[in-house]
N, CA, C, O and the ligand as a Tripos MOL2 file, in Angstrom:
@<TRIPOS>MOLECULE
protein
  301   299    76     0     0
PROTEIN
NO_CHARGES

@<TRIPOS>ATOM
      1 N         -69.1470   -5.0800   94.3110 N.3       1 MET1
      2 CA        -70.5340   -4.8210   94.1800 C.3       1 MET1
      3 C         -71.1190   -6.1020   93.8370 C.2       1 MET1
      4 O         -70.6120   -6.7310   92.9080 O.2       1 MET1
      5 N         -72.1090   -6.5730   94.4540 N.am      2 SER2
      6 CA        -72.6800   -7.8540   94.0270 C.3       2 SER2
      7 C         -73.6660   -7.6390   92.8100 C.2       2 SER2
      8 O         -74.1620   -6.5800   92.4260 O.2       2 SER2
      9 N         -73.8170   -8.8610   92.3220 N.am      3 LEU3
     10 CA        -74.6500   -8.7500   90.9460 C.3       3 LEU3
     11 C         -76.0610   -8.4620   91.1830 C.2       3 LEU3
     12 O         -76.7790   -7.9720   90.3110 O.2       3 LEU3
     13 N         -76.5210   -8.8040   92.5220 N.am      4 GLU4
     14 CA        -77.9670   -8.5930   92.8080 C.3       4 GLU4
     15 C         -78.3600   -7.0280   92.8120 C.2       4 GLU4
     16 O         -79.5100   -6.6340   92.6200 O.2       4 GLU4
     17 N         -77.3310   -6.2470   93.0390 N.am      5 LEU5
     18 CA        -77.6350   -4.8370   93.0460 C.3       5 LEU5
     19 C         -78.0120   -4.2130   91.7680 C.2       5 LEU5
     20 O         -78.6550   -3.1650   91.7100 O.2       5 LEU5
     21 N         -77.5670   -4.9280   90.6610 N.am      6 ILE6
     22 CA        -77.8250   -4.4580   89.2840 C.3       6 ILE6
     23 C         -79.2540   -4.7890   88.9460 C.2       6 ILE6
     24 O         -79.6210   -5.9640   88.9780 O.2       6 ILE6
     25 N         -79.9980   -3.9140   88.6560 N.am      7 LYS7
     26 CA        -81.3640   -4.1170   88.3400 C.3       7 LYS7
     27 C         -81.4920   -4.9120   87.0260 C.2       7 LYS7
     28 O         -80.8200   -4.5040   86.0790 O.2       7 LYS7
     29 N         -82.2100   -5.9090   86.8650 N.am      8 PRO8
     30 CA        -82.5040   -6.5300   85.6180 C.3       8 PRO8
     31 C         -83.4290   -5.7390   84.7780 C.2       8 PRO8
     32 O         -84.5080   -5.3030   85.1820 O.2       8 PRO8
     33 N         -82.9180   -5.5660   83.5070 N.am      9 LYS9
     34 CA        -83.5910   -4.7230   82.7130 C.3       9 LYS9
     35 C         -84.9060   -5.4600   82.4250 C.2       9 LYS9
     36 O         -84.9590   -6.6890   82.3990 O.2       9 LYS9
     37 N         -85.9830   -4.6550   82.2070 N.am     10 GLU10
     38 CA        -87.2330   -5.3120   81.9140 C.3      10 GLU10
     39 C         -87.2420   -5.9290   80.5430 C.2      10 GLU10
     40 O         -87.0530   -5.2870   79.5100 O.2      10 GLU10
     41 N         -87.4720   -7.2150   80.6070 N.am     11 LYS11
     42 CA        -87.2790   -7.9410   79.2330 C.3      11 LYS11
     43 C         -88.5370   -7.5390   78.3590 C.2      11 LYS11
     44 O         -89.6980   -7.6560   78.7530 O.2      11 LYS11
     45 N         -88.1880   -7.0900   77.2200 N.am     12 LYS12
     46 CA        -89.2190   -6.6920   76.2650 C.3      12 LYS12
     47 C         -89.2340   -7.8780   75.3340 C.2      12 LYS12
     48 O         -88.1690   -8.3180   74.9030 O.2      12 LYS12
     49 N         -90.3580   -8.4020   75.0130 N.am     13 THR13
     50 CA        -90.4440   -9.5230   73.9000 C.3      13 THR13
     51 C         -90.7240   -8.8800   72.7200 C.2      13 THR13
     52 O         -91.5220   -7.9430   72.7110 O.2      13 THR13
     53 N         -90.1270   -9.2920   71.6370 N.am     14 CYS14
     54 CA        -90.2940   -8.8450   70.3620 C.3      14 CYS14
     55 C         -91.7290   -9.2020   69.9200 C.2      14 CYS14
     56 O         -92.0980  -10.3610   70.1100 O.2      14 CYS14
     57 N         -92.5390   -8.3520   69.3720 N.am     15 TYR15
     58 CA        -93.8480   -8.6380   68.9230 C.3      15 TYR15
     59 C         -93.8940   -9.7820   67.8270 C.2      15 TYR15
     60 O         -94.7530  -10.6630   67.8320 O.2      15 TYR15
     61 N         -92.9940   -9.6900   66.9910 N.am     16 PHE16
     62 CA        -93.0750  -10.6320   65.8460 C.3      16 PHE16
     63 C         -92.5760  -12.1710   66.3720 C.2      16 PHE16
     64 O         -92.9860  -13.2260   65.8870 O.2      16 PHE16
     65 N         -91.6920  -12.0590   67.3680 N.am     17 CYS17
     66 CA        -91.2600  -13.2960   67.8540 C.3      17 CYS17
     67 C         -92.3170  -14.0320   68.6720 C.2      17 CYS17
     68 O         -92.4420  -15.2560   68.7190 O.2      17 CYS17
     69 N         -93.0480  -13.1450   69.2990 N.am     18 SER18
     70 CA        -94.2570  -13.6830   70.0990 C.3      18 SER18
     71 C         -95.3300  -14.1380   69.1470 C.2      18 SER18
     72 O         -96.1640  -14.9670   69.5110 O.2      18 SER18
     73 N         -95.3340  -13.6210   67.9420 N.am     19 GLN19
     74 CA        -96.3710  -14.2130   66.9680 C.3      19 GLN19
     75 C         -95.7060  -15.3650   66.1370 C.2      19 GLN19
     76 O         -96.3380  -15.9630   65.2670 O.2      19 GLN19
     77 N         -94.4250  -15.6420   66.4410 N.am     20 ALA20
     78 CA        -93.6590  -16.7120   65.7700 C.3      20 ALA20
     79 C         -93.6300  -16.5120   64.1850 C.2      20 ALA20
     80 O         -93.7090  -17.4340   63.3730 O.2      20 ALA20
     81 N         -93.5060  -15.1570   63.8780 N.am     21 ALA21
     82 CA        -93.4440  -14.8110   62.5260 C.3      21 ALA21
     83 C         -92.0720  -14.8010   61.9420 C.2      21 ALA21
     84 O         -91.1720  -14.1240   62.4380 O.2      21 ALA21
     85 N         -91.9050  -15.5910   60.8350 N.am     22 LYS22
     86 CA        -90.5710  -15.7140   60.1230 C.3      22 LYS22
     87 C         -90.4940  -14.5680   59.2120 C.2      22 LYS22
     88 O         -89.4250  -13.9690   59.1000 O.2      22 LYS22
     89 N         -91.4290  -14.2450   58.6170 N.am     23 GLU23
     90 CA        -91.3920  -13.0750   57.5780 C.3      23 GLU23
     91 C         -92.3990  -12.1070   57.9910 C.2      23 GLU23
     92 O         -93.3990  -12.4470   58.6240 O.2      23 GLU23
     93 N         -92.1480  -10.8790   57.6370 N.am     24 ILE24
     94 CA        -93.1020   -9.8000   57.9350 C.3      24 ILE24
     95 C         -93.7250   -9.4120   56.5550 C.2      24 ILE24
     96 O         -93.0380   -9.1030   55.5810 O.2      24 ILE24
     97 N         -95.0850   -9.4570   56.5630 N.am     25 ASP25
     98 CA        -95.7210   -9.1100   55.2120 C.3      25 ASP25
     99 C         -95.9150   -7.7010   55.0880 C.2      25 ASP25
    100 O         -96.5340   -7.0410   55.9230 O.2      25 ASP25
    101 N         -95.3790   -7.2200   54.0270 N.am     26 TYR26
    102 CA        -95.5220   -5.6600   53.8080 C.3      26 TYR26
    103 C         -96.9510   -5.2850   53.6120 C.2      26 TYR26
    104 O         -97.2760   -4.1090   53.7730 O.2      26 TYR26
    105 N         -97.8530   -6.2050   53.2700 N.am     27 LYS27
    106 CA        -99.2080   -5.8720   52.9920 C.3      27 LYS27
    107 C         -99.9770   -5.6460   54.2080 C.2      27 LYS27
    108 O        -101.0750   -5.0910   54.1770 O.2      27 LYS27
    109 N         -99.3640   -6.1100   55.3980 N.am     28 GLU28
    110 CA       -100.1440   -5.9260   56.7400 C.3      28 GLU28
    111 C         -99.8230   -4.6080   57.2350 C.2      28 GLU28
    112 O         -99.0870   -4.4630   58.2110 O.2      28 GLU28
    113 N        -100.3530   -3.6130   56.5930 N.am     29 VAL29
    114 CA       -100.0740   -2.1980   56.9040 C.3      29 VAL29
    115 C        -100.4800   -1.8060   58.4870 C.2      29 VAL29
    116 O         -99.8010   -1.0020   59.1260 O.2      29 VAL29
    117 N        -101.5220   -2.3880   58.9780 N.am     30 ASP30
    118 CA       -101.8860   -2.0750   60.2580 C.3      30 ASP30
    119 C        -100.8510   -2.4680   61.3420 C.2      30 ASP30
    120 O        -100.6500   -1.7660   62.3330 O.2      30 ASP30
    121 N        -100.2310   -3.5930   61.1020 N.am     31 ILE31
    122 CA        -99.2330   -4.0140   62.0360 C.3      31 ILE31
    123 C         -97.8880   -3.2450   61.7600 C.2      31 ILE31
    124 O         -97.1010   -3.0750   62.6920 O.2      31 ILE31
    125 N         -97.6390   -2.8270   60.6300 N.am     32 LEU32
    126 CA        -96.4290   -2.0910   60.4020 C.3      32 LEU32
    127 C         -96.6280   -0.7650   60.9490 C.2      32 LEU32
    128 O         -95.6430   -0.2510   61.4800 O.2      32 LEU32
    129 N         -97.8060   -0.0550   60.9190 N.am     33 LYS33
    130 CA        -97.9750    1.2170   61.4240 C.3      33 LYS33
    131 C         -97.7340    1.3630   62.8100 C.2      33 LYS33
    132 O         -97.3270    2.4090   63.3160 O.2      33 LYS33
    133 N         -98.0180    0.1750   63.5140 N.am     34 ARG34
    134 CA        -97.6650    0.2810   65.0190 C.3      34 ARG34
    135 C         -96.4070    0.6560   65.3870 C.2      34 ARG34
    136 O         -96.2000    1.2260   66.4580 O.2      34 ARG34
    137 N         -95.3860    0.3410   64.4580 N.am     35 PHE35
    138 CA        -94.0720    0.5800   64.8560 C.3      35 PHE35
    139 C         -93.3420    1.7510   64.0340 C.2      35 PHE35
    140 O         -92.1270    1.8640   63.8710 O.2      35 PHE35
    141 N         -94.4050    2.6390   63.5290 N.am     36 LEU36
    142 CA        -93.8730    3.8160   62.8650 C.3      36 LEU36
    143 C         -94.1880    4.9540   63.8050 C.2      36 LEU36
    144 O         -95.0700    4.8780   64.6610 O.2      36 LEU36
    145 N         -93.4290    6.0120   63.6080 N.am     37 SER37
    146 CA        -93.7500    7.2760   64.3360 C.3      37 SER37
    147 C         -94.8750    7.9730   63.7330 C.2      37 SER37
    148 O         -95.4200    7.5510   62.7130 O.2      37 SER37
    149 N         -95.2560    9.0910   64.3730 N.am     38 ALA38
    150 CA        -96.3600    9.9440   63.8500 C.3      38 ALA38
    151 C         -95.9650   10.4440   62.4750 C.2      38 ALA38
    152 O         -96.8340   10.6250   61.6220 O.2      38 ALA38
    153 N         -94.6590   10.6770   62.2270 N.am     39 ALA39
    154 CA        -94.2940   11.1750   60.9620 C.3      39 ALA39
    155 C         -93.9950   10.0480   59.9380 C.2      39 ALA39
    156 O         -93.2510   10.2720   58.9840 O.2      39 ALA39
    157 N         -94.5540    8.8790   60.1280 N.am     40 TYR40
    158 CA        -94.2910    7.7610   59.3660 C.3      40 TYR40
    159 C         -92.8750    7.3750   59.1420 C.2      40 TYR40
    160 O         -92.5010    6.9240   58.0590 O.2      40 TYR40
    161 N         -92.0560    7.5550   60.1910 N.am     41 LYS41
    162 CA        -90.6400    7.1970   60.1160 C.3      41 LYS41
    163 C         -90.5000    5.9380   60.8630 C.2      41 LYS41
    164 O         -91.2120    5.7050   61.8400 O.2      41 LYS41
    165 N         -89.5400    5.0570   60.4060 N.am     42 ILE42
    166 CA        -89.2490    3.7420   61.1090 C.3      42 ILE42
    167 C         -88.6360    4.1110   62.3810 C.2      42 ILE42
    168 O         -87.6670    4.8680   62.4280 O.2      42 ILE42
    169 N         -89.2350    3.5390   63.5210 N.am     43 LYS43
    170 CA        -88.7460    3.8570   64.7480 C.3      43 LYS43
    171 C         -87.5210    3.0420   65.0720 C.2      43 LYS43
    172 O         -87.3190    1.9660   64.5090 O.2      43 LYS43
    173 N         -86.6880    3.5500   65.9900 N.am     44 LYS44
    174 CA        -85.4480    2.8320   66.2940 C.3      44 LYS44
    175 C         -85.9180    1.5710   67.1860 C.2      44 LYS44
    176 O         -86.9700    1.4990   67.8200 O.2      44 LYS44
    177 N         -84.9070    0.5950   67.0940 N.am     45 ARG45
    178 CA        -85.1980   -0.6300   67.7820 C.3      45 ARG45
    179 C         -85.6250   -0.4670   69.3520 C.2      45 ARG45
    180 O         -86.4270   -1.1910   69.9420 O.2      45 ARG45
    181 N         -84.9300    0.6170   69.8800 N.am     46 LYS46
    182 CA        -85.0470    0.8720   71.2980 C.3      46 LYS46
    183 C         -86.4920    1.1060   71.5830 C.2      46 LYS46
    184 O         -86.9710    0.7580   72.6620 O.2      46 LYS46
    185 N         -87.2920    1.7540   70.5440 N.am     47 HIS47
    186 CA        -88.5860    2.1810   70.7970 C.3      47 HIS47
    187 C         -89.5660    1.2150   70.2760 C.2      47 HIS47
    188 O         -90.6880    1.1720   70.7810 O.2      47 HIS47
    189 N         -89.2170    0.3980   69.2600 N.am     48 THR48
    190 CA        -90.1470   -0.5590   68.7970 C.3      48 THR48
    191 C         -90.1160   -1.8470   69.6010 C.2      48 THR48
    192 O         -91.1000   -2.5870   69.6110 O.2      48 THR48
    193 N         -88.9130   -2.1540   70.3320 N.am     49 GLY49
    194 CA        -88.7470   -3.3400   71.1640 C.3      49 GLY49
    195 C         -88.7610   -4.5950   70.4380 C.2      49 GLY49
    196 O         -89.1100   -5.6530   70.9610 O.2      49 GLY49
    197 N         -88.3480   -4.4670   69.1220 N.am     50 LEU50
    198 CA        -88.2020   -5.6300   68.3310 C.3      50 LEU50
    199 C         -86.7760   -6.1820   68.4050 C.2      50 LEU50
    200 O         -85.8460   -5.4470   68.7350 O.2      50 LEU50
    201 N         -86.6170   -7.3380   68.1310 N.am     51 CYS51
    202 CA        -85.3550   -7.9640   68.0850 C.3      51 CYS51
    203 C         -84.5720   -7.7170   66.7870 C.2      51 CYS51
    204 O         -85.1850   -7.4570   65.7520 O.2      51 CYS51
    205 N         -83.2800   -7.7880   66.8150 N.am     52 SER52
    206 CA        -82.5050   -7.2100   65.5220 C.3      52 SER52
    207 C         -83.0120   -7.9180   64.2970 C.2      52 SER52
    208 O         -83.2010   -7.2850   63.2580 O.2      52 SER52
    209 N         -83.2400   -9.2090   64.3840 N.am     53 PHE53
    210 CA        -83.7620   -9.9600   63.2730 C.3      53 PHE53
    211 C         -84.9630   -9.3950   62.5860 C.2      53 PHE53
    212 O         -85.0880   -9.2270   61.3730 O.2      53 PHE53
    213 N         -85.9490   -9.0890   63.6560 N.am     54 HIS54
    214 CA        -87.2400   -8.6790   63.0950 C.3      54 HIS54
    215 C         -87.2160   -7.1520   62.8640 C.2      54 HIS54
    216 O         -88.0950   -6.6980   62.1320 O.2      54 HIS54
    217 N         -86.4060   -6.3930   63.3480 N.am     55 GLN55
    218 CA        -86.3460   -5.0690   63.1400 C.3      55 GLN55
    219 C         -85.8320   -4.8730   61.6600 C.2      55 GLN55
    220 O         -86.3720   -4.0580   60.9110 O.2      55 GLN55
    221 N         -84.8680   -5.5800   61.3090 N.am     56 ARG56
    222 CA        -84.3480   -5.5360   59.9680 C.3      56 ARG56
    223 C         -85.5450   -5.9240   58.9030 C.2      56 ARG56
    224 O         -85.7790   -5.2600   57.8940 O.2      56 ARG56
    225 N         -86.1830   -6.9780   59.2530 N.am     57 LYS57
    226 CA        -87.2060   -7.4740   58.4330 C.3      57 LYS57
    227 C         -88.3830   -6.4540   58.3400 C.2      57 LYS57
    228 O         -89.0380   -6.2960   57.3100 O.2      57 LYS57
    229 N         -88.5840   -5.8050   59.4530 N.am     58 PHE58
    230 CA        -89.6780   -4.7230   59.6070 C.3      58 PHE58
    231 C         -89.3350   -3.5080   58.7760 C.2      58 PHE58
    232 O         -90.2050   -2.9730   58.0890 O.2      58 PHE58
    233 N         -88.0670   -3.0460   58.8180 N.am     59 ALA59
    234 CA        -87.5730   -2.0170   58.0990 C.3      59 ALA59
    235 C         -87.7640   -2.2760   56.5380 C.2      59 ALA59
    236 O         -88.1840   -1.4120   55.7690 O.2      59 ALA59
    237 N         -87.4330   -3.4700   56.1900 N.am     60 ARG60
    238 CA        -87.6550   -3.7920   54.7370 C.3      60 ARG60
    239 C         -89.0890   -3.8980   54.3510 C.2      60 ARG60
    240 O         -89.4880   -3.5250   53.2480 O.2      60 ARG60
    241 N         -89.8130   -4.3770   55.2100 N.am     61 ALA61
    242 CA        -91.3530   -4.4810   54.8780 C.3      61 ALA61
    243 C         -91.9330   -3.0810   54.7380 C.2      61 ALA61
    244 O         -92.7900   -2.8430   53.8870 O.2      61 ALA61
    245 N         -91.4790   -2.1750   55.5540 N.am     62 VAL62
    246 CA        -91.9620   -0.7180   55.4970 C.3      62 VAL62
    247 C         -91.5030   -0.1080   54.1830 C.2      62 VAL62
    248 O         -92.2910    0.5830   53.5360 O.2      62 VAL62
    249 N         -90.1980   -0.3440   53.7370 N.am     63 LYS63
    250 CA        -89.7710    0.2450   52.6120 C.3      63 LYS63
    251 C         -90.5350   -0.2860   51.3460 C.2      63 LYS63
    252 O         -90.8750    0.4450   50.4160 O.2      63 LYS63
    253 N         -90.7510   -1.5360   51.4080 N.am     64 ARG64
    254 CA        -91.5040   -2.2250   50.5000 C.3      64 ARG64
    255 C         -92.9640   -1.6860   50.3300 C.2      64 ARG64
    256 O         -93.4780   -1.4320   49.2400 O.2      64 ARG64
    257 N         -93.5060   -1.5570   51.4370 N.am     65 ALA65
    258 CA        -94.8370   -1.0610   51.5320 C.3      65 ALA65
    259 C         -95.0850    0.4010   50.9750 C.2      65 ALA65
    260 O         -96.1050    0.7650   50.3900 O.2      65 ALA65
    261 N         -93.9030    1.2220   51.2760 N.am     66 ARG66
    262 CA        -93.9780    2.5150   50.7670 C.3      66 ARG66
    263 C         -93.8890    2.5650   49.2340 C.2      66 ARG66
    264 O         -94.5300    3.3650   48.5520 O.2      66 ARG66
    265 N         -93.0430    1.6470   48.7530 N.am     67 GLN67
    266 CA        -92.8290    1.5440   47.2120 C.3      67 GLN67
    267 C         -94.1250    1.1090   46.5090 C.2      67 GLN67
    268 O         -94.4250    1.5130   45.3860 O.2      67 GLN67
    269 N         -94.8750    0.2650   47.2290 N.am     68 MET68
    270 CA        -96.1260   -0.2630   46.7690 C.3      68 MET68
    271 C         -97.2900    0.7900   47.0260 C.2      68 MET68
    272 O         -98.4450    0.5280   46.6890 O.2      68 MET68
    273 N         -96.9890    1.8320   47.5540 N.am     69 ALA69
    274 CA        -97.9390    2.9650   47.8330 C.3      69 ALA69
    275 C         -99.0510    2.4120   48.9350 C.2      69 ALA69
    276 O        -100.2130    2.8190   48.9390 O.2      69 ALA69
    277 N         -98.5770    1.5090   49.7960 N.am     70 LEU70
    278 CA        -99.5120    1.0270   50.8520 C.3      70 LEU70
    279 C         -99.3900    1.9550   52.0330 C.2      70 LEU70
    280 O        -100.3580    2.2260   52.7440 O.2      70 LEU70
    281 N         -98.1020    2.4660   52.2400 N.am     71 LEU71
    282 CA        -97.7640    3.3140   53.3060 C.3      71 LEU71
    283 C         -97.3640    4.6550   52.5920 C.2      71 LEU71
    284 O         -96.9150    4.6540   51.4460 O.2      71 LEU71
    285 N         -97.5450    5.7730   53.3110 N.am     72 PRO72
    286 CA        -97.0470    7.1080   52.7950 C.3      72 PRO72
    287 C         -95.6150    7.2400   53.2500 C.2      72 PRO72
    288 O         -95.1560    6.6070   54.2010 O.2      72 PRO72
    289 N         -94.9070    8.1360   52.4850 N.am     73 TYR73
    290 CA        -93.4920    8.3980   52.8540 C.3      73 TYR73
    291 C         -93.6120    9.5350   53.9050 C.2      73 TYR73
    292 O         -92.7990    9.5920   54.8290 O.2      73 TYR73
    293 N         -94.5690   10.4000   53.7830 N.am     74 LEU74
    294 CA        -94.7150   11.5490   54.5600 C.3      74 LEU74
    295 C         -96.2080   11.6210   55.0370 C.2      74 LEU74
    296 O         -97.0980   11.2700   54.2620 O.2      74 LEU74
    297 N         -96.5020   12.0770   56.3200 N.am     75 PRO75
    298 CA        -97.9460   12.1360   56.7020 C.3      75 PRO75
    299 C         -98.7260   13.3380   55.7760 C.2      75 PRO75
    300 O         -99.9280   13.5540   55.9320 O.2      75 PRO75
    301 ZN        -88.2560  -10.8770   66.9240 Zn       76 ZN76
@<TRIPOS>BOND
     1     1     2 1
     2     2     3 1
     3     3     4 2
     4     3     5 am
     5     5     6 1
     6     6     7 1
     7     7     8 2
     8     7     9 am
     9     9    10 1
    10    10    11 1
    11    11    12 2
    12    11    13 am
    13    13    14 1
    14    14    15 1
    15    15    16 2
    16    15    17 am
    17    17    18 1
    18    18    19 1
    19    19    20 2
    20    19    21 am
    21    21    22 1
    22    22    23 1
    23    23    24 2
    24    23    25 am
    25    25    26 1
    26    26    27 1
    27    27    28 2
    28    27    29 am
    29    29    30 1
    30    30    31 1
    31    31    32 2
    32    31    33 am
    33    33    34 1
    34    34    35 1
    35    35    36 2
    36    35    37 am
    37    37    38 1
    38    38    39 1
    39    39    40 2
    40    39    41 am
    41    41    42 1
    42    42    43 1
    43    43    44 2
    44    43    45 am
    45    45    46 1
    46    46    47 1
    47    47    48 2
    48    47    49 am
    49    49    50 1
    50    50    51 1
    51    51    52 2
    52    51    53 am
    53    53    54 1
    54    54    55 1
    55    55    56 2
    56    55    57 am
    57    57    58 1
    58    58    59 1
    59    59    60 2
    60    59    61 am
    61    61    62 1
    62    62    63 1
    63    63    64 2
    64    63    65 am
    65    65    66 1
    66    66    67 1
    67    67    68 2
    68    67    69 am
    69    69    70 1
    70    70    71 1
    71    71    72 2
    72    71    73 am
    73    73    74 1
    74    74    75 1
    75    75    76 2
    76    75    77 am
    77    77    78 1
    78    78    79 1
    79    79    80 2
    80    79    81 am
    81    81    82 1
    82    82    83 1
    83    83    84 2
    84    83    85 am
    85    85    86 1
    86    86    87 1
    87    87    88 2
    88    87    89 am
    89    89    90 1
    90    90    91 1
    91    91    92 2
    92    91    93 am
    93    93    94 1
    94    94    95 1
    95    95    96 2
    96    95    97 am
    97    97    98 1
    98    98    99 1
    99    99   100 2
   100    99   101 am
   101   101   102 1
   102   102   103 1
   103   103   104 2
   104   103   105 am
   105   105   106 1
   106   106   107 1
   107   107   108 2
   108   107   109 am
   109   109   110 1
   110   110   111 1
   111   111   112 2
   112   111   113 am
   113   113   114 1
   114   114   115 1
   115   115   116 2
   116   115   117 am
   117   117   118 1
   118   118   119 1
   119   119   120 2
   120   119   121 am
   121   121   122 1
   122   122   123 1
   123   123   124 2
   124   123   125 am
   125   125   126 1
   126   126   127 1
   127   127   128 2
   128   127   129 am
   129   129   130 1
   130   130   131 1
   131   131   132 2
   132   131   133 am
   133   133   134 1
   134   134   135 1
   135   135   136 2
   136   135   137 am
   137   137   138 1
   138   138   139 1
   139   139   140 2
   140   139   141 am
   141   141   142 1
   142   142   143 1
   143   143   144 2
   144   143   145 am
   145   145   146 1
   146   146   147 1
   147   147   148 2
   148   147   149 am
   149   149   150 1
   150   150   151 1
   151   151   152 2
   152   151   153 am
   153   153   154 1
   154   154   155 1
   155   155   156 2
   156   155   157 am
   157   157   158 1
   158   158   159 1
   159   159   160 2
   160   159   161 am
   161   161   162 1
   162   162   163 1
   163   163   164 2
   164   163   165 am
   165   165   166 1
   166   166   167 1
   167   167   168 2
   168   167   169 am
   169   169   170 1
   170   170   171 1
   171   171   172 2
   172   171   173 am
   173   173   174 1
   174   174   175 1
   175   175   176 2
   176   175   177 am
   177   177   178 1
   178   178   179 1
   179   179   180 2
   180   179   181 am
   181   181   182 1
   182   182   183 1
   183   183   184 2
   184   183   185 am
   185   185   186 1
   186   186   187 1
   187   187   188 2
   188   187   189 am
   189   189   190 1
   190   190   191 1
   191   191   192 2
   192   191   193 am
   193   193   194 1
   194   194   195 1
   195   195   196 2
   196   195   197 am
   197   197   198 1
   198   198   199 1
   199   199   200 2
   200   199   201 am
   201   201   202 1
   202   202   203 1
   203   203   204 2
   204   203   205 am
   205   205   206 1
   206   206   207 1
   207   207   208 2
   208   207   209 am
   209   209   210 1
   210   210   211 1
   211   211   212 2
   212   211   213 am
   213   213   214 1
   214   214   215 1
   215   215   216 2
   216   215   217 am
   217   217   218 1
   218   218   219 1
   219   219   220 2
   220   219   221 am
   221   221   222 1
   222   222   223 1
   223   223   224 2
   224   223   225 am
   225   225   226 1
   226   226   227 1
   227   227   228 2
   228   227   229 am
   229   229   230 1
   230   230   231 1
   231   231   232 2
   232   231   233 am
   233   233   234 1
   234   234   235 1
   235   235   236 2
   236   235   237 am
   237   237   238 1
   238   238   239 1
   239   239   240 2
   240   239   241 am
   241   241   242 1
   242   242   243 1
   243   243   244 2
   244   243   245 am
   245   245   246 1
   246   246   247 1
   247   247   248 2
   248   247   249 am
   249   249   250 1
   250   250   251 1
   251   251   252 2
   252   251   253 am
   253   253   254 1
   254   254   255 1
   255   255   256 2
   256   255   257 am
   257   257   258 1
   258   258   259 1
   259   259   260 2
   260   259   261 am
   261   261   262 1
   262   262   263 1
   263   263   264 2
   264   263   265 am
   265   265   266 1
   266   266   267 1
   267   267   268 2
   268   267   269 am
   269   269   270 1
   270   270   271 1
   271   271   272 2
   272   271   273 am
   273   273   274 1
   274   274   275 1
   275   275   276 2
   276   275   277 am
   277   277   278 1
   278   278   279 1
   279   279   280 2
   280   279   281 am
   281   281   282 1
   282   282   283 1
   283   283   284 2
   284   283   285 am
   285   285   286 1
   286   286   287 1
   287   287   288 2
   288   287   289 am
   289   289   290 1
   290   290   291 1
   291   291   292 2
   292   291   293 am
   293   293   294 1
   294   294   295 1
   295   295   296 2
   296   295   297 am
   297   297   298 1
   298   298   299 1
   299   299   300 2
@<TRIPOS>SUBSTRUCTURE
     1 MET1         2 RESIDUE 1 A MET
     2 SER2         6 RESIDUE 1 A SER
     3 LEU3        10 RESIDUE 1 A LEU
     4 GLU4        14 RESIDUE 1 A GLU
     5 LEU5        18 RESIDUE 1 A LEU
     6 ILE6        22 RESIDUE 1 A ILE
     7 LYS7        26 RESIDUE 1 A LYS
     8 PRO8        30 RESIDUE 1 A PRO
     9 LYS9        34 RESIDUE 1 A LYS
    10 GLU10       38 RESIDUE 1 A GLU
    11 LYS11       42 RESIDUE 1 A LYS
    12 LYS12       46 RESIDUE 1 A LYS
    13 THR13       50 RESIDUE 1 A THR
    14 CYS14       54 RESIDUE 1 A CYS
    15 TYR15       58 RESIDUE 1 A TYR
    16 PHE16       62 RESIDUE 1 A PHE
    17 CYS17       66 RESIDUE 1 A CYS
    18 SER18       70 RESIDUE 1 A SER
    19 GLN19       74 RESIDUE 1 A GLN
    20 ALA20       78 RESIDUE 1 A ALA
    21 ALA21       82 RESIDUE 1 A ALA
    22 LYS22       86 RESIDUE 1 A LYS
    23 GLU23       90 RESIDUE 1 A GLU
    24 ILE24       94 RESIDUE 1 A ILE
    25 ASP25       98 RESIDUE 1 A ASP
    26 TYR26      102 RESIDUE 1 A TYR
    27 LYS27      106 RESIDUE 1 A LYS
    28 GLU28      110 RESIDUE 1 A GLU
    29 VAL29      114 RESIDUE 1 A VAL
    30 ASP30      118 RESIDUE 1 A ASP
    31 ILE31      122 RESIDUE 1 A ILE
    32 LEU32      126 RESIDUE 1 A LEU
    33 LYS33      130 RESIDUE 1 A LYS
    34 ARG34      134 RESIDUE 1 A ARG
    35 PHE35      138 RESIDUE 1 A PHE
    36 LEU36      142 RESIDUE 1 A LEU
    37 SER37      146 RESIDUE 1 A SER
    38 ALA38      150 RESIDUE 1 A ALA
    39 ALA39      154 RESIDUE 1 A ALA
    40 TYR40      158 RESIDUE 1 A TYR
    41 LYS41      162 RESIDUE 1 A LYS
    42 ILE42      166 RESIDUE 1 A ILE
    43 LYS43      170 RESIDUE 1 A LYS
    44 LYS44      174 RESIDUE 1 A LYS
    45 ARG45      178 RESIDUE 1 A ARG
    46 LYS46      182 RESIDUE 1 A LYS
    47 HIS47      186 RESIDUE 1 A HIS
    48 THR48      190 RESIDUE 1 A THR
    49 GLY49      194 RESIDUE 1 A GLY
    50 LEU50      198 RESIDUE 1 A LEU
    51 CYS51      202 RESIDUE 1 A CYS
    52 SER52      206 RESIDUE 1 A SER
    53 PHE53      210 RESIDUE 1 A PHE
    54 HIS54      214 RESIDUE 1 A HIS
    55 GLN55      218 RESIDUE 1 A GLN
    56 ARG56      222 RESIDUE 1 A ARG
    57 LYS57      226 RESIDUE 1 A LYS
    58 PHE58      230 RESIDUE 1 A PHE
    59 ALA59      234 RESIDUE 1 A ALA
    60 ARG60      238 RESIDUE 1 A ARG
    61 ALA61      242 RESIDUE 1 A ALA
    62 VAL62      246 RESIDUE 1 A VAL
    63 LYS63      250 RESIDUE 1 A LYS
    64 ARG64      254 RESIDUE 1 A ARG
    65 ALA65      258 RESIDUE 1 A ALA
    66 ARG66      262 RESIDUE 1 A ARG
    67 GLN67      266 RESIDUE 1 A GLN
    68 MET68      270 RESIDUE 1 A MET
    69 ALA69      274 RESIDUE 1 A ALA
    70 LEU70      278 RESIDUE 1 A LEU
    71 LEU71      282 RESIDUE 1 A LEU
    72 PRO72      286 RESIDUE 1 A PRO
    73 TYR73      290 RESIDUE 1 A TYR
    74 LEU74      294 RESIDUE 1 A LEU
    75 PRO75      298 RESIDUE 1 A PRO
    76 ZN76       301 GROUP 0 **** ****
């Protein structure tokens, strides 16, 4: 089987990489909310389309925002 038959996966670019963000601010709730489910759960990387580096930073930012009562734990 030649390699051309394998469909190249659509390349998703990480939102934070496109913004050239090194740190994710937990105070930017509107941006964080984009990557949360309707139940305010942290979405999997597959669904957020973030790179592993930013997914980790994002998860930490969400947890921090919850602690600071900027984001709810439950809807
Ligand atoms: Zn990224």
